[in-house]
C-alpha positions, 0 to 999 in steps of 0.5 A: 430917693424913693419917698417924699416926706412932708410936714404940713400946715405951713403957708407957702410964700415966695416965688416958684419958676415953672419949667418947660412943658412936659406934654409939649416937649415929648411931641417936639422931640418926636417931630425932630425925626422928620428932618435930617440934621440937628434940631435944638430945643430950649427950656427942656425940663430934666424929667424921667419922661424926657430921659425915656424919650431920649432913649427911644430916639437913641434906639432908632439911631439919633444922638440926644444931648441935654445940657442946661435945659437945652436939648440937641437931637441929631437925626442924621443917623437914624437906622431903625424904624422900631423902638424897644418894647420895654421903652415904649411900654414905659411911656405912652407918648413914645407912640408919637414917633410912629407918624414921623417914622411912617412919613419919613421912612415909609414904615414903623413898628412898635409895641403897644404903648404904656404910661400911667394906669388911669384908664383906656387911652386907645390909639385907634384914632392915630391909626385911623388917621394913618390909614386915611392917608394910605398906610397899611396897618397890621396888629398882632402879638402885641405889636403895631406895624404901619407901612406906606410907600408914600402918604397921601393927604386926606380929610381925617375926622377924629371921633374925639379931640385926642391930643396925641392923635392930632399931633401924630397925624399932623406930623405925618401929614407934614411930609404927605403928598397933597393936603390933609384936613384934621377935623375935630382936632385937639385945641391944646396949647401943646398942639400950637407949640408943635405946629410952631416947630414944624413950621420952623422946619418948613411945614405948611400948617394952618389952624393949629389951636382950632378944631380944624387944622389944614396941612399942605404936605412938603417934600422935606423938612429942615432942622430947626431951633425952638423954645418949649412953652411953659408947663401949664399943668405944673403951673396950675399945680403950684397955684393950687398948692399956694391956695391950699396952704393959704399962702402967697406965691408968685408963679413965674414963666406962665402964660395966663391964657393957658390957665383960664379954667384953673384961675376961674375955679381958684377964684370960685374957691375964694383964692385971689389970682393976680396977674403981674408983669412977671407972672401970676400971684396966688393968695390963698383964703383960709376958708375954701369955698366949695366948687363943682368941676367937670373935666373937658378938652381944652379950653375946658378944665383939664383932666390933668388938674382934676386930682389936684383940685380934688385934694384942695376941695377935700377941706372946702366948706360944704360939698363939691362935685368933681366929674371926670369925662376924659379918663374912666380910671382917674379917681385912684387918688381918692382912696389915698385922700380918704386915708388922710381923713377926707370924706369923698365917695365916687358915684359913677364918673363923679366924686362927691366931696364933703369938706372936712376941717383938716387932713391928717398926715399918713403914708400914701401912694402916688398912684399916677403922675397927677395923683402924686401932685394931689398927694403933695397938695394934701400933705402940704395941707395936713396936720403932721407928717405925710409920707408919699411912696411910688414917687417915680410917677411924680418925677415923670412930670415935676422938675425939682419939685421939692427944691421949688417948694422948699424955697417957699418955706415948705418942709418937704424932702426926698428920703430913702 
């Protein structure tokens, strides 16, 4: 199962359920390290990244069990403050264990994290936050070590509203002595979801979802149960797939508030987005209107939706401009789209898209997670067969994607 094959040109029709959010569940899993006992997380997607994080936590001494989308994590047996480098380098989100380990056990040691090759995602903001709370940081030979006999609350200003740094500092501050204020904090829904779990564990947090988060440290946290929010990026990806094929699809298990920017741009492009009792219905327009997009921190247009819209706009009527402000190397999918007949050129941090009448199926590569979703969109739109390789990236973030699309009429399958 190392390829995806798509026969394009079929409008999607039906219903697609959205899974729990990958970008929410990984920090939730890290947060369980702050408490002794068994935490339970519901609506957990069966993804490669979730499996990797389970391995990271198991290497520290926890016991993870995922059954029917319910994940139980027993942290009572933690004996190590260092995760194996081969796991940490596989997934950047593994760095989120540093804050909880530092706060709960007084030290943490990890190799520099990895993940998708979409550009520099420095961890200096995480470390700045730890240092402001009294931690000593040492970096050498590819490893980072943090030590603090006791973290002390402080005011932390983030030069950029980094989601990961906000999450890591928020978790560490929950067990710090005194009060911590995070200024210019990330406002993503995943931050609010993490705050809700931490609050259920006994943390005292105010302002999650705004640019200023206040945390009053407590002496200990207890195990809790929590349900993950729906994955807004998965939902947005399926919404674009429905629109791109001229389809009519009801996307269920969504929070429309999290998708305002995606909805607005789909409507700019001529698609209809109708809010119904059980989800969002997307009706595509055979004529795709051009649109200009600029990625921004939430509540702006998400960088994680940029590649999907670039594929969608490749067949627009006219010229569109997509500007990437978050990651400097997030246009690797464009070369693959041009193989399929798209007319896209990159100028600095912008992609200039001259719409073409149609795309043609060919062999393309999923260069990263969201680029993989873009290749699926392009394949669904194309004439002929599309072969996508390097699909391990896609499996990191989309649960049962071929099955969900097949249920709506798509001719898509895994192949050896």
